[in-house]
C-alpha positions as CSV (number, residue, x, y, z in Angstrom):
1,M,19.5,8.6,40.1
2,R,17.5,5.5,40.9
3,I,15.1,4.2,38.4
4,A,12.2,1.9,39.6
5,K,12.2,-1.5,38.2
6,Q,9.7,-1.9,35.4
7,K,7.4,-4.9,35.3
8,T,7.2,-6.6,32.0
9,D,4.2,-8.5,30.8
10,K,4.7,-12.2,30.4
11,R,5.0,-13.1,26.7
12,E,3.2,-16.1,25.2
13,T,3.4,-17.6,21.8
14,E,0.5,-19.2,20.1
15,V,0.7,-21.1,16.8
16,E,-2.3,-21.3,14.5
17,S,-2.2,-24.4,12.2
18,T,-5.1,-23.4,10.0
19,F,-6.3,-20.2,8.3
20,G,-9.9,-19.4,9.0
21,G,-10.2,-17.0,6.0
22,Y,-11.8,-13.6,5.7
23,D,-14.3,-12.9,8.5
24,R,-16.2,-9.7,9.1
25,S,-18.8,-11.1,11.4
26,G,-17.8,-8.8,14.3
27,E,-16.3,-11.6,16.3
28,T,-13.3,-12.5,14.2
29,P,-11.4,-15.5,15.6
30,E,-7.7,-15.4,16.0
31,N,-7.0,-17.6,13.0
32,S,-9.0,-15.3,10.6
33,F,-8.5,-11.8,9.2
34,F,-11.0,-9.0,9.6
35,D,-9.2,-7.1,6.8
36,M,-6.7,-8.2,4.2
37,K,-4.4,-6.1,2.0
38,N,-2.6,-7.8,-0.9
39,M,-3.6,-11.2,0.5
40,T,-6.0,-13.8,-0.8
41,G,-8.0,-16.7,0.5
42,E,-7.8,-18.6,-2.8
43,S,-5.3,-21.1,-1.2
44,Y,-7.6,-21.8,1.8
45,P,-7.0,-23.3,4.3
46,H,-3.6,-21.7,3.7
47,I,-3.1,-17.9,3.3
48,S,-1.2,-16.6,0.4
49,V,-0.2,-13.4,-1.5
50,R,-2.6,-12.4,-4.3
51,E,-1.5,-12.6,-7.9
52,E,-0.1,-9.6,-9.7
53,R,-2.9,-7.2,-10.9
54,G,-3.6,-7.2,-14.6
55,L,-3.8,-4.1,-16.8
56,M,-6.9,-2.5,-18.1
57,N,-6.8,-0.5,-21.4
58,S,-10.1,1.1,-22.3
59,N,-8.5,2.9,-25.3
60,G,-9.4,6.2,-23.9
61,A,-13.1,5.5,-23.4
62,R,-14.7,6.4,-20.0
63,I,-15.3,3.6,-17.6
64,F,-18.6,4.1,-15.7
65,D,-18.5,1.0,-13.4
66,I,-16.6,-2.3,-12.9
67,M,-17.7,-5.7,-11.5
68,C,-16.0,-9.1,-11.1
69,L,-17.9,-11.7,-13.0
70,D,-17.7,-15.1,-14.7
71,I,-18.2,-14.7,-18.5
72,K,-18.4,-17.0,-21.5
73,L,-16.0,-16.4,-24.4
74,G,-16.6,-18.9,-27.3
75,S,-16.8,-22.3,-25.7
76,D,-14.7,-21.3,-22.6
77,I,-15.9,-19.8,-19.3
78,V,-13.6,-17.2,-17.8
79,K,-13.9,-16.9,-14.1
80,N,-13.5,-13.7,-12.1
81,A,-13.1,-11.4,-15.2
82,L,-13.3,-7.7,-14.6
83,V,-16.3,-6.5,-16.6
84,A,-16.4,-2.8,-17.3
85,D,-19.2,-0.6,-18.5
86,C,-17.3,1.6,-20.9
87,E,-18.6,4.1,-23.4
88,N,-20.6,2.3,-26.2
89,R,-19.5,-1.2,-25.0
90,I,-19.3,-3.7,-22.2
91,K,-15.7,-4.9,-22.0
92,A,-14.1,-7.8,-20.2
93,F,-10.5,-7.8,-18.8
94,Y,-8.9,-11.1,-17.8
95,T,-5.7,-13.2,-17.8
96,E,-5.0,-15.6,-20.6
97,N,-1.8,-17.8,-20.5
98,G,-0.5,-15.5,-17.8
99,K,-0.9,-12.4,-19.9
100,P,-3.5,-9.6,-19.7
101,A,-6.3,-10.0,-22.3
102,S,-9.6,-8.2,-23.1
103,A,-12.7,-8.7,-25.1
104,D,-15.7,-6.6,-26.2
105,L,-18.9,-8.4,-24.9
106,F,-21.5,-6.3,-26.6
107,N,-22.1,-2.9,-28.2
108,T,-24.3,-0.6,-25.9
109,S,-24.5,2.5,-28.1
110,S,-28.2,1.8,-29.0
111,L,-29.2,0.1,-25.7
112,L,-27.7,2.0,-22.8
113,T,-27.3,5.6,-21.7
114,Q,-23.7,6.5,-21.9
115,K,-23.3,7.6,-18.3
116,E,-23.1,6.2,-14.8
117,K,-25.9,3.8,-14.1
118,K,-27.1,1.1,-11.6
119,W,-26.4,-2.5,-12.6
120,V,-26.9,-5.7,-10.7
121,I,-26.1,-9.4,-11.3
122,S,-28.6,-12.2,-11.0
123,G,-28.0,-15.7,-12.4
124,T,-26.1,-15.3,-15.7
125,R,-27.5,-11.8,-16.4
126,I,-26.5,-8.2,-15.8
127,Y,-29.4,-5.9,-15.3
128,F,-28.9,-2.2,-16.1
129,F,-31.1,0.6,-14.5
130,P,-32.7,3.0,-15.3
131,D,-32.2,1.7,-18.9
132,N,-34.2,-1.4,-17.9
133,V,-32.0,-3.6,-20.1
134,Y,-30.3,-7.0,-19.5
135,Y,-27.3,-8.7,-20.9
136,D,-26.9,-12.5,-20.6
137,M,-23.2,-13.3,-20.1
138,M,-23.6,-17.0,-21.1
139,N,-25.4,-16.7,-24.4
140,G,-24.5,-13.2,-25.4
141,T,-28.1,-11.9,-25.8
142,A,-29.5,-8.6,-24.7
143,G,-33.1,-7.4,-24.3
144,S,-35.4,-5.0,-22.6
145,L,-37.2,-5.5,-19.3
146,A,-39.9,-2.9,-20.0
147,V,-42.4,-2.8,-22.8
148,H,-44.0,0.5,-24.1
149,T,-46.0,0.1,-27.3
150,S,-48.9,2.0,-28.9
151,Y,-51.6,0.9,-31.4
152,A,-53.6,3.4,-33.5
153,L,-57.2,2.5,-34.2
154,G,-59.6,3.5,-37.0
155,P,-58.6,4.0,-40.7
156,Q,-55.0,3.0,-41.1
157,N,-53.2,2.4,-44.4
158,G,-56.3,1.5,-46.4
159,A,-57.7,-0.7,-43.6
160,F,-60.0,-0.1,-40.6
161,I,-58.4,-1.3,-37.2
162,E,-60.6,-2.2,-34.2
163,L,-59.7,-3.4,-30.7
164,S,-62.1,-5.7,-29.0
165,F,-62.7,-7.6,-25.7
166,T,-64.7,-10.8,-26.4
167,P,-65.6,-13.7,-24.1
168,C,-63.3,-16.8,-24.1
169,D,-62.0,-19.6,-21.9
170,R,-58.5,-19.7,-20.3
171,E,-56.9,-20.9,-23.5
172,G,-58.6,-18.3,-25.7
173,N,-61.3,-20.5,-27.2
174,E,-64.8,-19.1,-27.7
175,A,-67.0,-19.0,-24.6
176,D,-70.2,-17.4,-23.3
177,E,-70.3,-14.0,-21.6
178,L,-70.3,-15.6,-18.1
179,S,-66.7,-16.6,-18.6
180,P,-64.3,-14.5,-16.4
181,Y,-61.8,-14.3,-19.4
182,R,-61.7,-12.0,-22.3
183,K,-59.7,-12.2,-25.5
184,V,-58.1,-8.8,-26.4
185,E,-57.6,-8.6,-30.2
186,R,-56.7,-6.1,-32.8
187,I,-58.7,-6.8,-36.0
188,S,-58.1,-5.4,-39.4
189,Y,-61.3,-4.8,-41.6
190,K,-61.7,-3.7,-45.1
191,L,-62.1,0.1,-45.3
192,L,-65.2,1.1,-47.1
193,E,-65.6,4.3,-49.2
194,T,-67.9,5.6,-46.4
195,G,-65.0,5.4,-44.0
196,E,-66.6,2.5,-42.1
197,K,-65.4,-1.1,-41.6
198,G,-66.3,-3.8,-44.0
199,E,-65.4,-7.5,-43.9
200,M,-62.6,-8.8,-41.7
201,I,-59.2,-9.1,-43.4
202,K,-57.0,-10.5,-40.6
203,K,-56.1,-10.3,-36.9
204,L,-53.1,-8.2,-36.0
205,S,-50.6,-9.3,-33.3
206,F,-49.4,-7.5,-30.2
207,T,-45.7,-7.3,-29.4
208,N,-44.0,-10.6,-28.9
209,A,-42.1,-9.1,-25.9
210,V,-45.3,-9.8,-23.8
211,I,-45.7,-13.4,-22.8
212,S,-48.1,-15.5,-20.7
213,G,-47.7,-14.6,-17.0
214,D,-46.8,-11.0,-17.7
215,T,-48.7,-8.1,-16.0
216,V,-49.3,-5.3,-18.4
217,S,-51.3,-2.0,-18.3
218,L,-53.7,-0.8,-21.0
219,R,-54.4,2.9,-21.4
220,G,-56.3,5.0,-23.9
221,L,-59.5,2.9,-23.8
222,E,-62.7,5.0,-23.9
223,L,-64.3,2.9,-21.1
224,P,-62.5,4.2,-18.0
225,E,-62.7,1.0,-16.0
226,L,-60.7,-0.8,-18.6
227,N,-57.7,1.4,-18.2
228,R,-55.8,-0.7,-15.6
229,D,-53.4,-3.6,-15.1
230,Y,-54.0,-7.0,-16.5
231,N,-52.4,-10.3,-16.0
232,V,-51.8,-12.1,-19.3
233,V,-53.3,-15.5,-18.6
234,C,-52.5,-16.9,-22.1
235,R,-51.2,-16.0,-25.5
236,P,-53.0,-18.4,-27.9
237,V,-51.2,-20.1,-30.7
238,G,-50.2,-17.5,-33.3
239,G,-49.8,-14.7,-30.7
240,S,-52.4,-12.4,-32.1
241,A,-54.4,-12.1,-28.9
242,L,-54.0,-11.5,-25.2
243,V,-56.2,-13.5,-22.8
244,V,-56.9,-11.5,-19.6
245,E,-59.4,-11.6,-16.7
246,A,-62.1,-9.0,-17.3
247,A,-65.9,-8.8,-17.2
248,E,-66.5,-6.3,-20.0
249,I,-67.4,-7.0,-23.6
250,Y,-66.1,-4.1,-25.5
251,A,-65.0,-2.8,-28.9
252,Q,-63.2,0.5,-29.8
253,S,-62.4,1.8,-33.3
254,S,-60.8,5.2,-32.7
255,G,-57.9,6.8,-30.8
256,T,-54.6,5.2,-29.6
257,V,-54.3,2.3,-27.1
258,Y,-51.1,2.0,-25.1
259,L,-49.7,-1.3,-23.8
260,D,-47.0,-1.1,-21.1
261,R,-45.0,-3.5,-18.9
262,S,-43.4,-0.9,-16.7
263,I,-40.4,-1.0,-14.3
264,P,-40.3,1.4,-11.3
265,E,-37.7,4.1,-11.2
266,M,-35.2,3.2,-8.6
267,D,-32.2,4.8,-6.9
268,Y,-30.6,1.6,-5.8
269,V,-31.0,-2.1,-6.9
270,V,-29.8,-5.4,-5.5
271,A,-30.4,-9.1,-6.1
272,A,-31.5,-11.4,-3.3
273,K,-33.5,-14.6,-2.9
274,N,-34.3,-14.9,-6.7
275,R,-35.7,-11.4,-6.9
276,L,-34.4,-8.0,-7.8
277,W,-35.0,-5.4,-5.0
278,G,-34.9,-1.6,-5.3
279,C,-35.8,1.6,-3.6
280,R,-36.8,5.1,-4.6
281,Y,-37.1,8.4,-2.7
282,G,-38.4,11.4,-4.7
283,E,-40.6,11.7,-7.7
284,D,-41.5,8.6,-9.6
285,A,-42.2,8.3,-13.4
286,Y,-45.7,9.8,-12.9
287,G,-44.5,12.8,-10.9
288,R,-45.7,11.5,-7.5
289,C,-43.5,11.9,-4.5
290,V,-42.7,8.4,-3.1
291,N,-40.5,6.8,-0.5
292,E,-40.8,3.1,-1.5
293,I,-39.2,-0.3,-1.6
294,Y,-39.9,-2.6,-4.6
295,A,-39.3,-6.3,-5.3
296,S,-39.8,-8.1,-8.7
297,A,-41.8,-11.3,-9.0
298,V,-39.8,-14.4,-8.0
299,G,-37.5,-15.3,-10.8
300,D,-39.0,-12.7,-13.1
301,P,-37.2,-9.3,-13.2
302,C,-39.6,-8.2,-16.0
303,N,-42.6,-8.0,-13.7
304,W,-42.9,-5.5,-10.8
305,N,-46.7,-5.0,-10.8
306,R,-48.0,-8.6,-10.5
307,F,-50.4,-8.7,-7.5
308,Q,-52.5,-11.9,-7.5
309,G,-52.2,-12.9,-3.9
310,A,-49.4,-15.5,-4.6
311,S,-46.1,-15.9,-2.7
312,T,-44.3,-15.4,-6.1
313,D,-45.9,-12.0,-6.8
314,S,-44.0,-8.8,-7.0
315,W,-44.1,-6.6,-3.9
316,F,-43.7,-3.0,-2.8
317,S,-44.0,-1.0,0.4
318,S,-44.3,2.7,1.2
319,V,-41.9,3.7,4.0
320,S,-42.5,6.4,6.6
321,S,-40.2,9.4,6.6
């Protein structure tokens, strides 16, 4: 039997002197990796094997999600810790002196739903949705993005409560009715035996969670055109009033008034360009069917309904099916 001679391809050897790192641009150069397994770029420009993985012990609690973050523990900053959303707590796992270690960051039993949720990192904060709660990893504080409060008017605990819109300037000082600003106040009066209001006792404050620059909605006002969104221009010293732009002069002494700073319901949330972005397909919080994209105000994840014509405003768009 004769076998035909096989042609062999010419072999060439190329030596790469530098490691280009991890590159998924679609045109990965020869000195870079499109995918890496058990390798790391931490020794760049050299390639090396990753360190041994640490152990995570959640003590039997469910883990809903995990992210890799820098955290502050005491006076030290721990880089690339594994931060886990566990049942009733946010827990961090890291290496200390070459050994696995862990720490409870904060208790979530009264703040977060104990199930899978959406969370995103921006700056030093973790934002949780749909709970609308944040946790600051550097100072250890937690708070709410949304505000939902109600204020009863009329006879209350031996007093008579009234809500009013009165003319003022931008700083909340008295002004004539031609001013474009109104001071929204809750005022407590003495309750007379007839059930009517007597002399003024004091001015009552709104929630301190609302600050200057926030956009809030007022509902429950008997004058329909006043039930809308307002930008809080100023909170005068003492915090008992909200200065807003409005033309009406108005007072109401019955019913319940609702003050909200709302966050849209979102299926997915990301952080980009100093904003939080989200999208929603389905029913929103008001039962309307939507297919929308949302963006918070620049540098302000608390405000998603600020529309004043500025480049720093929040934003949303309805998307075609």
